[in-house]
Backbone bond lengths (Angstrom), bond angles and torsions (degrees), N, CA, C in turn:
res aa  C-N    CA-C-N  psi(-1)  N-CA   C-N-CA  omega(-1)  CA-C   N-CA-C  phi
1 M - - - 1.444 - - 1.519 108.44 -
2 T 1.315 115.99 137.16 1.462 121.45 175.83 1.523 108.30 -116.80
3 E 1.313 116.69 173.78 1.466 119.38 176.48 1.525 111.31 -65.88
4 F 1.328 116.74 -14.88 1.455 121.50 178.13 1.524 112.38 -100.85
5 G 1.319 116.60 1.43 1.460 121.44 -178.87 1.516 110.73 118.78
6 P 1.327 115.87 -175.92 1.471 119.34 -177.63 1.526 112.32 -75.00
7 I 1.313 115.09 154.18 1.466 121.92 170.67 1.524 106.10 -109.91
8 V 1.311 116.04 125.02 1.460 121.47 177.77 1.520 107.19 -106.56
9 L 1.319 116.51 125.20 1.458 121.94 -176.99 1.518 110.20 -115.86
10 R 1.308 115.57 141.44 1.463 121.14 174.69 1.522 106.77 -113.16
11 L 1.306 116.58 126.18 1.461 121.86 -178.34 1.521 109.46 -102.16
12 S 1.311 115.57 146.03 1.460 121.00 -175.80 1.525 112.04 -88.83
13 D 1.313 115.61 135.41 1.459 120.37 172.82 1.527 111.32 -73.36
14 E 1.324 117.05 -11.68 1.464 122.15 179.92 1.530 111.86 -76.07
15 T 1.327 117.05 -13.19 1.466 121.61 177.93 1.536 108.04 -128.72
16 P 1.328 117.16 71.37 1.465 120.94 -171.06 1.528 114.93 -63.78
17 K 1.333 118.82 -33.96 1.472 119.58 179.59 1.524 110.17 -64.71
18 H 1.325 116.08 -44.38 1.455 120.73 179.69 1.529 110.98 -68.43
19 R 1.316 115.78 -42.94 1.475 120.76 179.06 1.522 110.38 -58.54
20 D 1.318 116.83 -52.42 1.459 120.90 -176.23 1.529 111.79 -64.40
21 N 1.323 116.99 -39.16 1.460 120.92 178.10 1.529 110.77 -62.94
22 F 1.334 117.00 -45.74 1.464 120.80 -178.54 1.527 110.59 -63.58
23 I 1.323 116.56 -45.34 1.466 120.53 179.38 1.529 110.49 -60.41
24 R 1.333 117.06 -43.83 1.468 120.68 -179.94 1.527 111.03 -60.39
25 L 1.337 116.79 -44.70 1.462 119.82 -179.18 1.527 112.01 -66.31
26 V 1.322 116.71 -37.41 1.463 120.15 176.66 1.526 110.12 -65.64
27 E 1.336 116.68 -47.23 1.469 120.18 -179.70 1.531 112.42 -62.45
28 E 1.330 116.73 -29.23 1.465 121.09 177.48 1.533 112.14 -88.74
29 H 1.328 116.59 7.74 1.472 123.76 176.65 1.532 113.26 62.62
30 Q 1.331 117.02 25.34 1.460 120.17 -179.93 1.532 112.50 -69.37
31 F 1.329 117.52 -23.10 1.461 120.44 -179.13 1.526 112.55 -100.22
32 D 1.317 117.96 5.47 1.471 120.33 177.27 1.527 109.26 -63.85
33 N 1.307 115.92 133.70 1.472 123.42 174.50 1.527 114.32 60.49
34 I 1.318 118.06 31.05 1.470 119.01 175.10 1.519 108.78 -89.53
35 N 1.304 115.41 159.22 1.464 121.71 177.97 1.517 110.02 -108.34
36 F 1.317 115.51 150.49 1.456 120.39 169.02 1.523 105.51 -80.10
37 Y 1.324 116.64 111.55 1.458 121.74 -172.63 1.523 113.28 -98.49
38 R 1.304 117.29 -10.20 1.469 120.61 179.36 1.517 106.78 -131.67
39 I 1.313 115.86 117.55 1.462 121.22 -178.89 1.520 107.49 -129.68
40 I 1.314 116.25 116.92 1.456 122.10 177.61 1.523 106.31 -120.02
41 N 1.322 115.77 106.77 1.456 121.66 -174.28 1.530 111.66 -53.47
42 S 1.300 115.78 136.27 1.471 124.52 -179.51 1.523 112.56 64.53
43 F 1.334 117.80 16.40 1.461 119.88 178.11 1.527 110.91 -130.92
44 L 1.350 117.73 -71.63 1.460 119.43 -177.42 1.511 111.25 -159.94
45 I 1.334 114.10 165.05 1.461 122.40 168.16 1.525 106.29 -124.40
46 Q 1.331 116.15 143.28 1.468 119.78 -175.47 1.522 110.24 -128.88
47 A 1.329 115.18 140.59 1.464 122.55 177.44 1.517 108.71 -140.93
48 G 1.303 115.41 171.48 1.454 121.51 177.62 1.502 110.24 142.17
49 K 1.312 114.90 -179.70 1.464 119.90 177.70 1.515 108.21 -158.04
50 D 1.320 114.36 157.84 1.461 119.81 176.27 1.527 108.02 -77.61
51 L 1.309 115.86 136.11 1.455 121.77 -175.91 1.528 111.58 -107.63
52 P 1.334 116.78 163.04 1.474 120.06 176.72 1.528 111.41 -59.46
53 A 1.316 115.42 162.47 1.469 122.23 -175.38 1.526 113.88 -60.38
54 K 1.323 119.32 -19.49 1.473 119.92 179.92 1.532 112.15 -68.10
55 Y 1.323 117.04 -14.70 1.461 121.54 178.04 1.531 109.22 -98.34
56 P 1.321 117.35 143.27 1.470 118.06 176.20 1.527 110.08 -68.24
57 A 1.311 115.87 143.30 1.465 119.88 179.66 1.526 111.32 -79.80
58 L 1.332 116.84 -29.05 1.466 121.38 -174.85 1.519 111.45 -130.00
59 I 1.320 114.38 157.05 1.461 123.03 174.67 1.527 106.62 -125.22
60 D 1.317 117.29 136.36 1.462 120.88 178.41 1.523 110.40 -57.20
61 A 1.320 115.37 143.78 1.471 121.39 179.57 1.526 110.52 -60.62
62 E 1.309 115.73 143.67 1.467 121.91 176.48 1.531 109.25 -132.08
63 F 1.322 116.68 50.31 1.464 120.30 -179.68 1.513 110.73 -64.98
64 R 1.319 115.33 140.85 1.456 121.73 177.06 1.518 107.36 -137.05
65 P 1.319 117.82 128.96 1.465 119.64 -176.65 1.533 113.59 -64.91
66 D 1.322 117.58 -18.95 1.464 119.96 -178.99 1.532 113.17 -91.39
67 L 1.333 118.03 -0.73 1.466 121.28 177.28 1.519 108.56 -108.75
68 F 1.320 116.02 133.09 1.456 121.54 -175.25 1.520 109.26 -128.41
69 H 1.316 117.42 139.50 1.462 121.86 -179.95 1.525 110.11 -79.77
70 K 1.315 116.04 77.70 1.458 120.02 178.55 1.525 109.83 -95.41
71 R 1.316 116.31 176.64 1.467 122.63 -176.85 1.529 110.65 -49.93
72 G 1.321 115.97 128.99 1.454 122.25 178.72 1.515 114.36 90.75
73 A 1.320 117.75 -9.02 1.467 120.43 -178.51 1.531 110.46 -69.17
74 L 1.311 114.58 138.06 1.458 122.57 174.27 1.521 107.07 -98.32
75 N 1.314 116.82 131.15 1.463 118.59 176.36 1.513 110.38 -146.35
76 A 1.312 114.99 159.41 1.461 121.09 178.35 1.523 108.86 -77.94
77 A 1.315 115.81 139.99 1.458 120.72 176.51 1.528 108.89 -75.60
78 R 1.323 116.19 160.58 1.457 119.32 175.48 1.512 109.95 -157.42
79 E 1.315 115.12 157.65 1.460 121.66 175.01 1.525 108.93 -71.56
80 G 1.311 116.78 159.05 1.448 121.80 177.61 1.521 112.61 -63.41
81 D 1.320 116.27 160.66 1.457 121.94 -175.47 1.530 113.47 -59.46
82 E 1.340 117.92 -30.19 1.456 119.55 -178.96 1.530 111.57 -67.21
83 F 1.341 117.79 -26.18 1.459 122.60 177.33 1.525 112.03 -101.11
84 N 1.309 116.02 -14.73 1.460 121.64 -170.79 1.533 109.42 -140.83
85 P 1.333 118.30 68.29 1.465 120.25 -174.22 1.531 114.56 -61.74
86 M 1.324 117.32 -23.15 1.470 119.78 178.47 1.532 111.45 -84.75
87 Q 1.320 116.81 -3.49 1.459 124.27 178.14 1.531 112.37 56.60
88 A 1.324 116.10 36.79 1.463 120.88 176.71 1.521 109.65 -70.65
89 S 1.318 116.20 152.33 1.462 122.64 -178.60 1.519 110.77 -94.75
90 A 1.317 115.35 150.03 1.461 120.04 170.81 1.523 107.66 -68.64
91 S 1.305 117.44 137.04 1.465 119.53 -175.93 1.520 112.93 -79.46
92 S 1.330 117.82 -20.64 1.465 119.04 -172.89 1.526 114.40 -129.36
93 H 1.326 116.94 17.11 1.468 122.29 174.92 1.523 107.14 -127.37
94 F 1.322 115.87 137.53 1.460 119.55 -176.96 1.517 110.38 -141.72
95 T 1.307 115.79 161.61 1.462 121.73 175.91 1.519 109.14 -126.73
96 I 1.304 114.20 154.36 1.460 122.45 169.80 1.516 105.57 -119.08
97 I 1.305 115.91 124.04 1.455 121.29 -176.25 1.525 109.52 -75.87
98 Q 1.327 115.86 125.05 1.462 119.90 175.35 1.520 110.20 -81.89
99 G 1.301 114.35 -37.64 1.456 118.59 178.78 1.516 112.88 77.97
100 K 1.283 113.98 178.18 1.455 122.30 -177.78 1.513 106.55 -142.43
101 V 1.311 116.83 142.29 1.464 120.55 178.04 1.522 108.01 -83.68
102 F 1.328 115.68 125.88 1.460 121.98 -179.68 1.518 110.93 -109.54
103 T 1.313 115.69 144.44 1.463 120.30 166.58 1.518 106.18 -84.34
104 D 1.323 117.53 171.89 1.467 119.92 178.18 1.524 111.49 -58.19
105 S 1.329 117.21 -41.73 1.468 119.39 -176.62 1.526 111.40 -71.45
106 T 1.339 119.43 -41.23 1.465 119.29 179.24 1.523 111.04 -70.80
107 L 1.321 117.68 -30.46 1.455 120.56 175.86 1.526 110.53 -66.97
108 M 1.326 117.09 -40.57 1.465 120.81 179.01 1.536 110.15 -64.25
109 I 1.333 117.24 -41.77 1.467 120.76 178.25 1.523 109.87 -61.86
110 A 1.333 117.30 -46.97 1.465 121.10 179.94 1.525 111.14 -62.86
111 E 1.321 116.78 -42.88 1.464 120.60 -179.90 1.527 110.90 -62.41
112 N 1.321 117.54 -43.43 1.473 120.62 178.47 1.523 110.96 -63.72
113 R 1.330 117.37 -41.21 1.465 120.99 -179.97 1.533 110.02 -64.38
114 I 1.322 116.98 -43.56 1.465 120.61 179.47 1.522 110.78 -65.03
115 N 1.328 117.56 -44.10 1.460 120.57 -179.79 1.523 111.66 -64.46
116 D 1.335 117.16 -38.94 1.465 120.08 176.23 1.528 110.37 -63.47
117 W 1.332 116.85 -43.77 1.459 121.68 179.66 1.520 110.94 -62.27
118 L 1.340 116.90 -44.55 1.463 120.47 179.74 1.524 111.28 -62.26
119 A 1.334 116.55 -43.63 1.460 120.46 -180.00 1.532 110.58 -63.85
120 Y 1.329 116.84 -44.39 1.457 121.62 179.81 1.528 110.59 -60.20
121 N 1.330 116.65 -48.77 1.461 120.15 -177.47 1.513 112.49 -68.15
122 K 1.328 117.64 -31.32 1.463 119.73 177.61 1.528 109.94 -63.32
123 V 1.328 116.50 -40.19 1.459 120.93 179.66 1.525 110.50 -71.14
124 I 1.327 116.93 -47.42 1.466 121.10 -176.71 1.524 110.97 -65.41
125 N 1.332 117.09 -38.52 1.455 120.36 -176.34 1.524 113.92 -82.87
126 D 1.317 117.65 -3.37 1.456 120.87 176.35 1.531 107.63 -71.42
127 P 1.334 118.51 119.32 1.468 120.73 -177.34 1.529 113.17 -53.53
128 A 1.306 117.18 -29.99 1.464 120.04 179.72 1.525 111.23 -65.70
129 N 1.328 117.56 -24.42 1.459 121.07 -177.32 1.519 113.09 -100.56
130 A 1.305 118.62 -6.13 1.464 121.65 -174.04 1.528 112.08 -59.66
131 A 1.316 118.26 -47.11 1.462 120.90 -178.51 1.524 110.86 -63.61
132 L 1.316 117.25 -41.04 1.469 121.70 178.64 1.521 109.96 -62.68
133 F 1.319 116.87 -44.41 1.461 120.95 179.96 1.519 111.04 -60.44
134 L 1.327 117.11 -43.43 1.466 120.61 -179.74 1.516 111.06 -63.90
135 R 1.338 117.45 -38.15 1.472 119.89 177.84 1.517 110.68 -67.19
136 L 1.337 118.35 -41.36 1.451 122.10 -178.90 1.530 111.25 -66.80
137 K 1.309 116.89 -32.85 1.460 121.54 179.81 1.526 111.19 -63.27
138 D 1.342 117.27 -31.82 1.453 121.65 -177.36 1.527 112.91 -81.90
139 I 1.317 117.35 -10.40 1.480 120.78 -178.02 1.506 110.69 -77.74
């Protein structure tokens, strides 16, 4: 319950580790009376807390290409890739995506930018190309 009323969350069966972890923490009242400590307008709100050592700090990534973080999506928070190369999720911090309303033209621009970024990173992160990339960086 929030000061604005209850929040109802739907968890995906497509990410069972995250689903089961979240349900366990809720049932153990670990999220009772927590605050949303990170609020980025038109992007996300984040809540959570650090738990005792008996709880795992991280959950293995469960990325799925058919799941997208759109408005209202609940997801586990995580450190950036430079600190977290395995892209594991924080077990006790989560975000709710606020999202942004797009027109057709701004959605097309965003989609093209994301697709370009994905293609670029797929090439750069391919181990076969790593040595070549490092040599090109020095030129």
